[in-house]
C-alpha positions as CSV (number, residue, x, y, z in Angstrom):
1,X,10.4,-23.6,-16.7
2,X,12.1,-24.8,-19.8
3,X,15.6,-23.5,-20.6
4,X,16.2,-22.3,-24.1
5,X,19.3,-23.3,-26.0
6,X,21.1,-21.0,-28.3
7,X,20.7,-22.2,-31.9
8,X,23.8,-23.7,-33.5
9,X,24.9,-24.4,-37.0
10,X,26.5,-27.3,-38.3
11,X,30.4,-27.0,-38.7
12,X,30.4,-27.8,-42.3
13,X,27.9,-25.0,-42.9
14,X,30.1,-22.3,-41.1
15,X,33.2,-23.7,-42.8
16,X,31.7,-23.6,-46.3
17,X,30.3,-20.0,-45.6
18,X,33.6,-18.6,-44.4
19,X,35.7,-20.1,-47.1
20,X,33.2,-18.9,-49.7
21,X,33.4,-15.3,-48.3
22,X,37.3,-15.4,-48.3
23,X,37.5,-16.9,-51.7
24,X,35.2,-14.2,-53.2
25,X,37.6,-11.3,-52.3
26,X,39.3,-11.4,-55.6
27,X,42.8,-12.5,-54.9
28,X,43.4,-16.1,-56.6
29,X,45.8,-17.1,-53.8
30,X,43.0,-16.9,-51.2
31,X,41.3,-19.7,-53.0
32,X,43.8,-21.9,-51.2
33,X,42.6,-21.1,-47.6
34,X,40.7,-23.8,-45.9
35,X,38.7,-23.5,-42.7
36,X,37.8,-26.0,-40.0
37,X,35.7,-25.5,-37.1
38,X,35.6,-26.9,-33.6
39,X,32.6,-25.5,-31.8
40,X,33.2,-21.8,-31.8
41,X,36.8,-21.9,-32.7
42,X,37.6,-21.5,-36.3
43,X,40.9,-22.9,-37.6
44,X,42.2,-21.1,-40.9
45,X,44.9,-23.2,-42.9
46,X,47.0,-22.5,-46.1
47,X,49.9,-20.5,-47.5
48,X,49.6,-17.0,-48.9
49,X,52.3,-14.8,-50.4
50,X,51.7,-11.7,-48.3
51,X,50.8,-10.6,-44.7
52,X,48.1,-8.2,-46.2
53,X,46.2,-11.1,-47.8
54,X,46.3,-13.1,-44.5
55,X,44.7,-10.1,-42.7
56,X,42.0,-9.9,-45.4
57,X,41.2,-13.7,-44.6
58,X,41.3,-12.9,-40.9
59,X,38.9,-9.9,-41.5
60,X,36.3,-12.1,-43.1
61,X,36.6,-14.6,-40.4
62,X,36.1,-12.6,-37.3
63,X,32.9,-11.1,-38.8
64,X,31.3,-14.5,-38.3
65,X,28.9,-14.3,-35.4
66,X,29.2,-17.9,-34.4
67,X,32.9,-17.9,-34.2
68,X,34.5,-16.6,-30.8
69,X,38.3,-17.6,-31.5
70,X,40.4,-17.9,-34.5
71,X,43.3,-20.4,-34.6
72,X,45.5,-19.2,-37.5
73,X,47.7,-21.7,-39.3
74,X,48.2,-19.5,-42.5
75,X,51.7,-19.3,-43.6
76,X,53.3,-16.5,-45.3
77,X,55.4,-17.8,-48.2
78,X,56.5,-14.8,-50.3
79,X,56.5,-15.3,-54.1
80,X,60.2,-15.1,-55.0
81,X,59.7,-15.5,-58.8
82,X,60.1,-11.7,-59.1
83,X,63.5,-11.6,-57.6
84,X,66.6,-12.2,-59.7
85,X,69.2,-14.5,-58.2
86,X,72.3,-12.9,-56.9
87,X,75.7,-14.1,-58.4
């Protein structure tokens, strides 16, 4: 009896697919997010100005059926340009 293997997709295809989905959300800052995959683990890297935007990126990533685990390396770096210096 022949054992069937689950179909697998190349890592580059999965990375591009997830990055494209994240980049299309509409926030220009999300275009800085990069994806790497190692088997069924997805690694997200980049910097974003808010926790909310990081959650949007993660929401897209967890919907990918070939990903079982996400290793989140997104850093939150608030944009301080709107704040005035305190003297």
